[in-house]
C-alpha angles and dihedrals in degrees: 000000000000121000113260114217120202139171121197099217096180136000116218100180152294119277096189144338126225127219088254091061096253114136129210101224140184110219142156103242134182110210118203093345094305128134110292118258134189106269130195118189144114119273133188116243093266096045089239097115129038141182126232109284145162131267122201133195120225091262091050090051089052091053092046090052090055092050094047092047089059096050122108106217090209091060094076136039128231 
């Protein structure tokens, strides 16, 4: 498996933290030297290991914001 290079350019916040110490974070990440994208995934406390996640371009973030703004939090359960 090829080495994956990443650079966390900016951290926006933590969505949740698991009992194992891993945190679901929202960050701006450059993967393999490419243009940074918004990234949502779980990281270990040292940012050495990560789970599968999702990366979003600026236009995808704009669409997601529209969708989330229209959600009624009472319409789904945790």
